[in-house]
Structures are given as C-alpha cells and as structure tokens.
C-alpha positions in Angstrom: -67.6 -11.4 78.6 -69.7 -14.5 79.2 -72.5 -15.0 76.6 -75.0 -16.1 79.2 -74.9 -12.8 81.2 -78.4 -11.3 81.7 -77.2 -7.7 82.0 -73.9 -5.9 81.3 -74.0 -2.3 82.2 -71.3 0.4 81.9 -72.9 3.8 82.2 -73.2 7.3 83.5 -76.4 9.2 84.0 -76.8 12.9 84.3 -80.1 14.7 84.9 -80.4 18.4 83.8 -82.3 20.3 86.6 -82.5 23.8 85.1 -79.0 25.1 85.1 -77.8 22.4 87.4 -76.5 18.9 86.5 -77.2 16.1 88.8 -74.8 13.1 88.4 -77.0 10.2 89.4 -74.6 7.5 88.2 -70.9 8.2 87.7 -69.3 5.7 85.3 -70.5 2.5 87.0 -69.7 -1.0 85.7 -71.9 -3.9 86.6 -72.3 -7.5 85.2 -75.3 -9.6 86.4 -75.3 -13.2 85.2 -78.4 -15.3 84.5 -80.0 -16.7 87.7 -78.2 -14.3 90.0 -80.0 -12.8 93.0 -78.7 -9.3 93.6 -79.7 -6.7 96.2 -78.9 -3.0 95.4 -78.5 -0.9 98.5 -77.6 2.7 99.3 -79.0 5.9 100.9 -81.5 8.1 99.1 -79.9 9.8 96.1 -77.2 7.2 95.8 -78.3 6.1 92.3 -79.9 2.8 93.0 -83.4 3.7 91.6 -81.8 5.3 88.5 -79.9 2.0 87.9 -83.2 0.1 88.2 -84.8 2.4 85.6 -82.0 1.9 83.2 -82.1 -1.9 83.7 -85.8 -1.8 83.1 -85.5 0.2 79.9 -87.5 3.0 81.5 -84.6 5.4 81.1 -81.5 5.7 79.0 -77.9 6.4 80.1 -76.2 9.7 79.3 -73.1 7.8 78.3 -72.0 4.2 78.1 -73.8 1.0 77.2 -76.4 -1.4 78.5 -76.6 -4.9 77.2 -79.4 -7.3 77.9 -79.1 -10.9 76.8 -76.5 -9.9 74.3 -78.5 -7.0 72.8 -77.5 -3.3 73.2 -80.4 -1.2 74.4 -79.0 1.8 72.4 -79.5 -0.2 69.2 -83.2 -0.7 69.9 -86.0 1.5 68.7 -89.1 2.5 70.8 -91.1 -0.6 69.7 -88.2 -2.9 70.6 -87.7 -1.3 74.0 -91.5 -1.6 74.7 -91.2 -5.3 73.8 -88.2 -5.7 76.1 -90.2 -4.1 79.0 -93.2 -6.3 78.4 -91.6 -9.6 77.7 -88.1 -9.7 79.0 -88.4 -7.7 82.3 -90.9 -8.3 85.1 -91.4 -5.3 87.4 -92.5 -5.4 91.1 -93.1 -2.1 92.8 -93.5 -1.0 96.4 -97.0 0.4 95.8 -98.1 -2.7 93.8 -99.4 -0.6 90.8 -102.6 -2.7 90.4 -105.7 -1.6 88.5 -108.3 -1.0 91.2 -111.3 -2.0 89.1 -109.8 -5.2 87.7 -109.7 -8.4 89.6 -106.5 -10.3 90.3 -106.8 -12.3 87.2 -107.4 -9.2 85.1 -104.4 -7.5 86.6 -102.1 -10.4 85.9 -103.5 -10.8 82.4 -102.6 -7.2 81.4 -99.1 -7.8 80.1 -100.3 -10.6 78.0 -102.8 -8.4 76.2 -99.8 -6.5 74.7 -98.3 -9.8 73.7 -101.2 -10.6 71.4 -102.2 -13.9 73.0 -105.8 -15.1 72.4 -108.1 -14.4 75.4 -108.5 -18.0 76.5 -104.7 -18.5 76.5 -104.2 -15.3 78.4 -106.6 -16.2 81.1 -105.1 -19.7 81.5 -101.5 -18.3 81.7 -102.6 -15.6 84.2 -104.4 -18.2 86.3 -101.3 -20.4 86.4 -99.2 -17.4 87.5 -101.6 -16.7 90.4 -101.6 -20.3 91.4 -97.8 -20.2 91.5 -97.8 -17.4 94.1 -100.5 -19.1 96.2 -103.5 -17.0 95.1 -105.4 -19.6 93.1 -108.5 -19.0 95.4 -108.4 -15.2 95.0 -108.5 -14.7 91.2 -111.8 -12.9 91.2 -110.9 -10.5 94.0 -110.2 -6.9 93.3 -107.2 -5.2 95.0 -109.4 -3.6 97.7 -110.6 -7.1 98.7 -107.0 -8.3 99.2 -104.5 -7.8 102.0 -101.2 -5.9 101.3 -99.3 -9.2 101.0 -101.9 -10.6 98.6 -101.7 -7.5 96.5 -97.9 -7.8 96.3 -98.4 -11.5 95.3 -100.7 -10.4 92.5 -98.0 -7.9 91.4 -95.4 -10.7 91.5 -97.6 -13.0 89.4 -98.0 -10.1 86.9 -94.2 -9.7 86.7 -93.8 -13.5 86.1 -96.6 -14.1 83.6 -94.5 -13.4 80.5 -91.6 -15.6 81.7 -89.2 -12.6 81.8 -85.4 -12.8 81.8 -85.0 -10.6 84.8 -87.3 -9.6 87.7 -86.7 -6.1 89.0 -88.2 -5.4 92.4 -88.1 -1.8 93.8 -88.6 -1.9 97.6 -91.1 -4.8 97.3 -91.6 -5.0 101.1 -91.7 -1.3 101.8 -95.5 -1.1 102.2 -95.8 -4.3 104.1 -95.5 -5.3 107.8 -92.5 -7.3 108.9 -94.2 -10.8 108.8 -95.8 -10.2 105.4 -92.6 -8.9 104.1 -90.8 -12.1 105.2 -93.5 -14.1 103.4 -92.9 -12.1 100.2 -89.1 -12.6 100.5 -89.6 -16.3 100.9 -91.5 -16.2 97.7 -88.6 -14.4 96.0 -86.3 -17.2 97.3 -88.5 -19.7 95.6 -88.6 -17.7 92.4 -84.8 -17.7 92.4 -84.6 -21.4 93.1 -86.9 -21.9 90.1 -84.3 -20.2 87.9 -85.3 -16.6 87.8 -82.8 -13.7 87.8 -83.7 -11.2 90.5 -82.5 -7.7 91.1 -83.9 -6.1 94.2 -83.6 -2.5 95.4 -83.9 -2.1 99.2 -82.8 0.2 102.0 -83.4 -2.5 104.6 -80.4 -4.7 105.5 -82.4 -7.7 106.6 -84.2 -7.7 103.2 -80.9 -7.5 101.4 -79.6 -10.6 103.3 -82.1 -12.7 101.4 -80.0 -12.1 98.2 -76.7 -13.8 97.3 -74.9 -10.7 96.3 -75.1 -7.1 97.6 -74.1 -4.1 95.6 -73.9 -0.9 97.7 -74.2 2.5 96.0 -73.1 5.9 97.4 -73.1 9.3 95.5 -73.5 7.6 92.1 -70.6 5.2 92.6 -70.5 1.5 93.4 -69.1 1.5 97.0 -68.8 -2.2 97.3 -69.9 -5.4 95.4 -69.7 -8.7 97.1 -71.1 -12.2 97.3 -72.8 -13.3 100.5 -71.7 -16.6 102.1 -74.2 -19.4 101.8 -76.6 -19.7 104.8 
C-alpha cells in the first residue's frame, strides 16, 4: 500500500446491546490518501458515524486494523491515542462543542494547552488560526456573541490549530442555514486547496458534492465508492 496514505482501515464493529449484537460496520475496507477530500454518506444507522469515531480514535474496531500515517492504532496505548486525537486529528462537530465561558481565542487555544506550548506561543498560534478562517476581529467574543456560522468557524480554527493530518467533520452544516452552510463549505474547499485531508460525514447530497470522492454506506457495508468528476 502507498506509504503516504493518511488512513487505511479494514474493520468490523459490533456493539453489544444487552443480549443483542448490533453490526455497525461489516468488514469494510477503505483507503484514504493524503490530501483527499472524501464525503461519507448514508441513512441513519448505516455506519458512517461509527466509521468517523474509529478514524478519530474515539472508538476501537471489534476486528481488523486501522492504520494512520503508517501506525497501527491497535499498537498504541491510551497516551499515544490521546496524542493522536490532539495532534493528528482535527474534529469539527455539528453542534460546535465550544466552551461557553471562553472567548474565541480561548476555545481555539484549548488543544494547544495539552500540547505543552508556552502561553504566548499558544495565543499567537490560536490567533493565526482564527485569522485564517476570517475571524481575526472576533477573537475576544464568546460563543453567545457569535452567529452560528462564526461559531463553526471558531470550531474549524480549533480543529486546524495543531496542523492535523486529517480533519474529520461530522455534519458541519447541520445546524446552519443554507447560505451560512455554503460559506462554511467554501472554507473547507480552501482548507483542502491548502493541502488538508478532509473526511466529511453528511446526509445532504448538495454538501457531499463539494468533495472529490463520495463513499456511500448502507447497513454497515460500503454500497459505493467513487470519485466525482472535476467541476
């Protein structure tokens, strides 16, 4: 397999629900190369969120392997997995997940605290991330002083601040109106053009069309996996 792949995943995932087994992922195989822009689609219960949790090292497969930048997740201890989540993966959530009492700069700075950077360096790096998403003039605003689109931009800046290998976005436009959602997707386009690997979960076809490759899930299987034509 190519050495520059960002993610190579060949897994199954079963959840135990009392006496019942729920097969969330059924022996899927997926390679995602560096600087790809992939949309994951499928109905509720198809396995797309489970996949995102495994890719983000938030969950572990029941069987199979997950390799990120040449490292097997199964070979990592809890500290190594925590480092991967903090430094190699940037998360963007539908509900933003911002700290309500912290301003935009403080929210973006949060992942850097766990990296051990000195305070002045943290603030400088967080400020540059906010400037990159067009919020250089909103750094001292708290989430309740920002619009939905601005809050999602703060969340994206937080995801970018550690220069991650992969950005994982779970329904990033789900809480936004159509116009604001389009603005956020244009920002993702720019992030991809800048060299970022993006894996986006969405149930909206028009949002998936921003990506270059669409992987469709159904009942824990990959139903289809295809590249979009340019334009």
